[in-house]
N, C-alpha and C positions, 0 to 999 in steps of 0.2 A: 689441336694445332692447326693453324691456318696455313694451308699449303698453296704456294704460288705456282703458276705455270711459267717456266723459264725457257726462253728460246736459247739454243746453243748451236754452234756451228757443226760440231762432230760428236757423235756418240760411238764409243767402242763397245760392241756387244759380244759377250762371250756366252758359250753354253753354260747351263746351270751346273753341270757336273765338273766343269773345269775351273770355275771362278766362284767367289763368294758374293752373294747378293748383299746389298746394304740392308735388306730386310732381315737378314740373319743377325739377331741381336746378341749372340754369344760374345761375351766381353773379350774372348781370345781373338776374335776376327777383327783385326785392326787394319787389314790391308785386303786388296782384291784376291791375293793368293796367300794361303795360310798354311800350306803343308811344308814340312821341313825342307824338301828339295825344290821349293818354288821361289827361293829368294831371288834368283836371276830374273824370273818373270816380272817381279815387282820392280827390279832395277830397270829392266827394259822399258816398261811402261812409264816409269818416272822420266826416263830419257825421252820417250815419245811425247809426254806432256810438255817437257821443256822445249822441244822443237815446235810443237803447236803454238806455244806461247810466243816464240820468236816469229812465227808466221802470222801472229795475231788471230789465231783460231781458238775460240772457246771450246773446251773439250770435257767430256765426262766419260766415266767407265761404268758399265752396267752389265746385267745379264739378261738372258732371254726371259727369265722368271719375273723380271721387273716391268715387262710390258703389260699395261692394263687394257681393259676392254675398250677404252677410249683412244687407244693407240698413243698413249703418253708413257713416258718412263716414270715409274713410280719410285723415284729416288735414284741416286747414283753416287759413285765415288768421285771426288775431286782430289787433285794433288797440287799443293803449293808448299814445298819443303817437307810436308808430311801428308799422308793420306787422311782424308776426312769424309765422313758420311754426310750427304745432303738429302733430306727427305722431301724436298719439293718435287713437283712434277717437272719433267723436261721434255721439250719438243725439239729434236735435232733436225738440222737441214740435211746433213750427210751422215750416213752410217758406215762405220768401218766394221764390217761383219767378220767375226771369228767363229760364226755358228755353222754347225752341221746338225740341224734339228734331227732328233732321234726317233720321233714318232709323228703320227698324223696330226695330233693336236699342236705340237710344237711347230710343225711346218705351217699350219694354218695361221698361228699367232704371228710368226715371222713374216709370212707373205702379206697378211693384212697390214702389219706395221710398215712394211716396205712400200706397199702400193698406196698408202694413205699420204695425203698432203704433198704429193710430188717429190718424195724423197729420192735422193740418189744414194747408191750403195756401192761400196767396194768390198765384196762383189754382190751382184744382184742374185736373187734366188735361182735363176735358171742355170747359171754357171756352177753354182754350188751343187745343184742336183746332179749335174753331169759328172763332176769329179768326185763326189762322195760315193758314187756307185760304180764299182769296178766293171760290172757287166755293161752298164750304160756307156762308160768310157770306151770299152771295146767296140760296142755296136756303132758308135759315132766315128771312132778313129781306128777302125780295124786295119786300115792300110799300114799303120805304123805300130799298132799295139800287139802285145802278146796274145795269141789266140785264147779265147776264154769261153767257158760254158757255165751256165748257172746251175746250182744245185738247190732243190726246193726244201727238203726236210732232213737232210743229212742221214737218211737211212741207207743201209748197204745197197738196196735196190736203186735208190735215187742217185747215189754216187756212181754206180755202174752204168746207169742210163746216161748220165752226164759225160762219163768217160767215153762211151760209145759215140755220142754226138761229137765230142771234141776230136776223137781220133779221125773221124771223117773229114773234119776241117783241116787237121794237120796233114793228112795224106794229099790234100790239094794245094797245100801251101808251098810257095816257091823255095822256102828255106826248111823243108821238112826234115833235113838231116840234123837240124838243131834240136829236134824234139824227141830224142831217143832215150831220155834219161829219167823217165818216170813223171810223176805229177805232184803238184802242190794243191792243197785246199786252203783257201783264204777267206777270211771274213769279208763278205761283199762290201761292207761299209766301214771296214777297219782302217786304222792309221798306225804309223810308227812301227810297222813290222810285227804287230801283235796278232795273235790268233792265226798263225800260219803253220801248217804242218805238211811234211812229206807224206804222200799217200802210201800206205802199207796195206795191201789187200788182205793180209793175214789179220788185220785189226780193224776191218771195216765197221764192225758193230760197236767199236769203242770210240769212234771219231766224235760222236755227239758229246761224250763226256770230256774229251780233250779240248774241244773248241768252245763249248758253252755259248754258241751264237746260233741264231736261227737261219739267217740268210748267208750263203757262201757261194764261192765260185771255184771252178776247177781250171787250172792252167798247167801247161807243160813245165817241168823243171828244166831250165836252160843252164847248161854249164857255161860260166863266164869268168872262171878264175884265171884264165889266160887271155881273155878277150881284149881288155883295155889296160895298157900300162902307161903310167904317167910318171916320168922321172924315176925316182926311187920307189914309187908306190906300185905294188903288184898285188895279185890275189883277186878276190871277189870285190869288184868296184862298181858302184853306180854313180851316175852323173846327173846332177840336178841343175837346171837352168831356171832362173826366176825372172818373170816378166812383169813390167808395169806398162800400161798403155800399149800392150802387144809388142813391146821392145825388150830384148834381153838386157837386164841391168846387172845381173850377177850370175856366177856359176861356181859350183864346187863339186868335189867328188867326196864319196864316203867309202872308206875301206873297211870291209868286214873283219872282225876278229878271226884269228886262225881257227878253223873248224866250224865257223858259222856261215851259213849261206845268205843271211840277211845283213845288209850293210847299213841299215837305219841307225842313226845316232842313238835312238832309244834302246837299241839292241847292242850297244857298245861299239858301233862303227866310228871310225876316226874321220872327222870333217876337215877337209883341206880345200881352201878356196883356190880357184884357178882363173887365169885371165880368159876373157871371152874369146880371144884370138886362139886359145888352145882347145876350144871346143871343136871336135871333129866336124868336118864339112857335112857329113851325112846327117848328123844331129841338127846342125844349123838349118839344113834344108827342111827336115821334118818339122822343126819348131816354126819355121816361117809358114809352112802350109797349114799346120794346126792352128796357129794364131789367126790366119785368114779365115779359117772355118769358124772359129770362135766369134770373131768379128764383133767384139764389144767395145764401145767407146771408152768405158772405164773398166779396167780389169787389172787384178793383181793375183797372179797364180804362179805355180811352179810345175815343171814337167820333169819326170824322172825317167832315165834311160839306162839300159844295160847293153853290153856288147857281148855276143856269144863268142865262144872260142873259135868259131869259124868266121868271125869278123862282121856279123850282122847285128845292127842296132835295133832295139825294140823299146817302144814306150811302155814303161811299167805301170805308171799311173800319173794322174794330175792331182793337184792339190789347190783348192780355192781358199784355203785358210792357212797358208804357209806360216809356220811358226816364227814369232819374233822373240828369239832367245839366243843364247850363245853357250858354247862348250869349252872355249879356250880363248886366249888373248887375241889371236888373229881373227877368230870368229866374232869376238865382241866388236872389234873395229869394223868389220864388214857388216855386222848386223846394224850398227849405228848408222852406217852409210845407207843401208836398206831402209831404215826408219825415216831418214831424211827424204828418201825418194817417195816413200808412201805418203808422208805428210805433205810433200809437194803436190802429189796427185790429189789429195783431199782438198788442198787449197784451190786447185783448179776447179774441182767439182763444186766447191762452195761458191766460187765466182759465177759458175754456170747456173746455179740455182737462183742467184740474185738477178741474173740477166733474163 
């Protein structure tokens, strides 16, 4: 088969473990997302492709696994009324990165691809590296973030060492009264509220089996079930703001299920969009300062906050690969508005590449 090198405006690049490569020749794989619960993701990217078409942007969908040693995409998905595999090589001008590379090899592949041929990316690898790592996020934004200590090997001794370090930090914190309710161990690189447990000293030797991850962090458990009330919504709530070009374009709250301390949608949290004018002033001030510190010309990311029962707001984490999906009709409408904003930013970036 004679393969051509085709130039395209935008390539959406997903991690291998979340999307299907065109190189996967299983006849069942007829779309980028093929699990039973991933129908909405295909719908979201079909809409994404339709907005790109309106903006006169040529776009393909691919995975990290499809980047070859020549920094070309070794095939990609296209969409025009239905998904099709195209096995030509592709050379994009702009990358819409959904990647959080999981190992050193993947990071090198992505960095080499990004830095080759003057590519622009939403987001570039440096921002992804900051937000995929909870400990690094804390180190850079400790003025706003939940105090955090790293745990090396999840042994009982390592956990107790991390706890000792963290307790010293908490004692010097201006809001130390918020940190009286125990500790959480979290996957240092995890998303979606997965691999988070409350620390139980009686079960220190069983933590390794419960989490099944190597790198973790220790944080204080902060009671926030009465911290932020929005209209009829009460309980454990977190607040997310989404930024493009360092400007807030959307915000929503997630309300945890009764008896659950995690408000993530993946853990059953209820997503409710709110107006930007309803975002508390303390959060807006923190977001403005954080975005100035990030100081990226092109950036698409989200920041998650919680409010303690004593009224203090904390940055929980940032996300440089904020999901493009929806959980209900209101969320679908807002996600489509978000997609329009993202594609608009990609169009600006493509114009900058040409100039």
